[in-house]
N, C-alpha and C positions, 0 to 999 in steps of 0.2 A: 665201150659201154657194155655192161653185163646184159645178158639176154633177158633176165627177169625184169630189169628196169625198162628195156626197150618194149617188151610185151605190155608192161603196165602203161607206158606212154601211149601205145597204139590203142589199148582198150579205152583209155580216157578220151582220146581223140574221137573214137567211134561213138562213145557215149554222148559226148558233147554235140557231135554232128546230128545224132538221132534226136536230141532235145531241141536243137534249132529247127529241124524239119518239122517235128511235132508241133512246136509252138507257132511256126509260120503257117501250118495247115489250120491250126485252131484259130489264129488271127484272121485267116482268109475266110473261114466259115462264119465267124462272128461278124465280119465286115459285110457279108451278104445278108445277114438276118434282118436288120432294120429296113432294108429296101424292099422286102417282099410284101406283097399285097395283103397277105393274111395278117401280118403284124399291124399294118396300117388300119385294116378293118377292125381289128381287135381294139386298137387304141381309140378309134372313132366310136366303137360301141361302148367302151368303158367311159368315154367322155359323155356320151348320151345318158348312160345310166347314172353317172354322178350328177348331171344336171337335174335329172328327174328326182333323185334322192334329195337334192337341195330344195326342190320345189315342194316335195312331200314334207320335209322337215321344217319348212316355214310354217306349214299348217299344224304339224304335230312334232314339236321339237325333240321329244324323247321317244320317238318311234325307233325301236331296236331293229336289228337286222332280220329277225324272224318275222316281224310284222311287215317290214319293208318288202320282203320277197313276195308276200301276199298282195300288197298294194301294187307291186311292179309287174305282176303276171300278165296283165292285159297289155301294158306298155311293151314288155319284152316280146310278146307274140306279134304285136302290130309292127314292131321294128325288126322282126326276124332275128332277134338276139337270143343266143342260147347261153343262159347263165343260171346256174343253180345256187343253192344256199351257200355252199362252201366257197364258190368263186366270188360271190358277193361279199362274204365275210373277209376273204383275202383282199379284195379290192378296197373295201372300207378300212381294213386294218392298215394297209400300206399307205393310205391317204390320211390316216389319223382321224377317221370319222366314226369310229365305234362309240357307242354310248357307254359311259362308265356306270358301273353298278352303284346304287345308293346303299347306305348302311341299313341293315335289317334289324338293328337293335338300338335301344335307347340308352344314352349316357346322361346321367343326372347327378347333381350334387344335392338336390333337394331331398331331405329325409322324410318329408311329409307328402309322399307321392303314393299313387295307387299300384305301383309296380311291386313285384316280389322283392323283399329285402333279405339280403344274405346276413347270416349272423356274423358278428365281429369276433374273430378268433385271436386277434392280436391284442395283447394286454400289455400295458406299460408299467 
């Protein structure tokens, strides 16, 4: 076997071995993550916040995230939860609980309305 082919095979073997070691280390690290107490506490805190958001939204269905953070301040301090506006946005976005914006303009086919009328440029 030529030397350059043998060297290429050795290089590929080493590369493959390095990839296996790196992926096994990565899998080992990720297997440790869910069992740590900080992740359990964070999940518990997120669940508490989501329950409180649901309670507030029963009273005010269209309360957005910026208003929710003001309503949640006392709750967060009482339960010793550190969560800011951006973290609340991310939590609600991941759970699909953000409020959709309503349209800010009017669409009408009624020509006898009090809104501004655009001139018709199209002539047939």
